[in-house]
N, C-alpha and C positions, 0 to 999 in steps of 0.2 A: 279220763274215761270217754270213748268215743260214743256217740248217741246211739249207734246201733247195738252196742252192748250195755246200754244203761240198764242197771239192776234197780229192781223196784222194792222199796221198803215199806212196811206197814208198822206204824207207832201206835201202840195201844196203852193208853193211859188215861186216867180220869183227871189228872192235872194238866191243865192246858199249858202251863208255863214249862212244864218237862217236855211236853211234846214240841212247843215252839223252839226251845233251845236245841233239842235233838235234830229236829227238822232243819234248822239252820246250818248246823255243822254238816249233816249229811248231805244236803243240797249243795254245798260249798265244795264237796267231794264228787259231785256229779251223780248222787243218785236220785231217782224219782221217789218221792215221799208221799204216802198217804197216811191219814190220821183216823183213829177211832178213839172214842172216849168210854165205850161200853163193850160188854161182849157181844150184844146182838149185832152191833155196827161193825165189830172186828170181824165176825164170822161172814157178814155180808160182803165186806171188803175182801176178803180173802177168796171168796167165790168170784166177785166181779174183777178184781184187779189182779189176781194171781202173783202177789208179791214173791220174790225170791227169798226174803227174810222177813221175819215179824219179830219186833222187839215189844214184848207182852208183860204189862204189870200183873200181878196176881190179883191184887184186890180192885176189883171192878165192880161195876152195877149189872145186875142181871145173871151172872155166873161168874165163876172165879177164872182167872188166868189158867189154872190148872185145867179146868173143864174146857176152855177155849182151845188150849194146847191138844188135849186129848181128841177133841173134835177134828182139828187140823191133821194130826197124825193118824187118826183112824179112817180118814177119807181117802180112798185110792187116787183122787185127783190131786190131793194137796198133800199126801204123806211125805213127799220129799222136801217140802218147804221147811228152811232152816228156822227154828224157833229158839228165840233168846228171851229167857225169862228175866226180868229186870224188876227187882222187888226190894222192899225194906224187910222182908221176911227172911230171917237168917238162921233159924232154928234147923237142927239136923233133920227133923222130920219133914219140913218144908222143902229143904233140898232132894230130900229121898223122894217125895211127891213128885217134883219136878222130873226126876229120872224116871220114876213109874209112868208118868203120862207122855214121856218121849222127848222131853226137851233137850235141845241140843246143847245148849250152854245156859248157865244160871249166874246171873250178875247182881251184886248186891248194891243197893242205892246207899249212900250217895256214891256217885262214880263220875269222874272227869268225862265230860262229853267226848273230848279228843280220844279217850282211851276205848269208849265204847264205839266211836267210828274206826278205829285201829281193829278192834275185835270184829267188826261188821265185814271190813274189808279182808281180813284173814279168813273168815268163815265163807265169804263168797269165792273165794280164790281155790278152796279146797276141792 
């Protein structure tokens, strides 16, 4: 991936280990990666860094990933940001809530980091 077209990814998860592993896999593929561990930091990073894609856990401090997704999708400046919910919540109601708040993709933990990178690459070429 040429540096002129380097895509920005925001990883939002309260687990540092998950962020570290995903960052490693994404950076190897040439993505610029930012991290946030809670809802407040995530929303500030979206505003400041304008990521092309957000990988967003649902269970966060301060607000849920659903609320963060809703805020991203209802802001005219960020509404086109691709949001990938990445969570251990697997109930139909959780998936429906993800759709309701405008998530573009719902991924369930655990998932192989290589698979996540492939989903990211596919999402950003659409």
